[in-house]
N, C-alpha and C positions, 0 to 999 in steps of 0.2 A: 241415379236420378233419371226420370223419364225424358224421352225426347220431346222438345217443345216444338210448336208449329205457330208461333205468333207472327204477326205482321211484320215487315222489314223495319218499319219505324220503331216498333217496340222492341224487337231483338237487338237492334242497335242500341237502343236507350239502356235496356237491362244490361248488355255486356259492358257499355260504357260505365253504368254505375258500379257494377261489380268490380271491374279493373280499377277504378278511381278509389273506391272504398277499401280494396285490398291493399293499395299503397298508403291508405290514410291521408289522402290528399282532400283538400276542399275544393269545391267546384271552381271558385275564382282562381285558386292556385294553379290547377290544372289548365284552365283557359288561358291563362297568361304564359304558362309553359309552351303551349301549343300555338302561341302566336296571336291570340285575342287581346283586344284593348282591356285594360284592367277594369274600367268603368263598367263594361258590359259582360265581361267574361263569366261571371257567376250565372247570370240570367240566360246566357245562351247555352252553356252546359246544362242547366236545369231544364231547358226546353228540350234539348237533345235527349236527355235522360227520360224525360216523361213521354217522349213520342210526339210532342206538338210539332217540333220540326225535325227533318232528317239532315244531318250534316253531309256536306258535299263530300265525295270520295277523296278529294285532295286534303280536306280537313281531317277526315278519319285517318289518313296516311300520317299526318302530323301528330295526331294523337297516339297512334301506334308507335311512331318513332319516340316520342316523349316517355311512353311507358314501356318501350322496348318489348313489344309484342308484334305478331303478324296483324296486318289489317284484317285478315280472314277471321279472326277471333270475334271481331264485332258483328260479323254476319252470320254466324254460326248458330243455328237453331237447335242444334243436338248438345246437351250439357257435356256428355262424354267426350264428344269430338272438340268441344270448346277447351275442355282440360287438356286434351292432348295437344292442342295448338299452343296453349300456355307452356306447357312442359318443352315442347320442341323449341319454342321461342327462347327459352332460358338456356338452352344448351349452346355450347361453342360449335363451331362449324364442323370440327372434327368429329365430334360426339353426333352431329345430326347425320353426318355421312355413316357413321357406325351404326346408328339406330336404323336408318333406311335400308342398309346392306342386310342387317339382322332380320327385318321384317320381310324383305324380299326371299332371304334363305328360309324363314319360316314357313313361308307359303310356296316357295319354289317356283315363283314366276314374277315377272313384272306386271304392273297393273296399268300401265299406259299403252 
């Protein structure tokens, strides 16, 4: 898939919708799990997904915790990198270390 370059609001909304739909959760269900009031959770998640409002970073962290993914996923405009973030997020810590070590060995250097 091509690299996207949408605005910050729309990429957060796109990623939020993708992550929520992948789990087959309703907007209100996700909102309540992330700490929103049940009466307004669906509307707030809808506004975030549509880009009308941008969620504060602290709430993005709550969403990420509930969905067990890195907050970085929600801000990533590149579809391939976003997929890598999801894969990395799903790995246990030992496998994350192994993956990082393998990548460094593949290219023969550190990147930072």
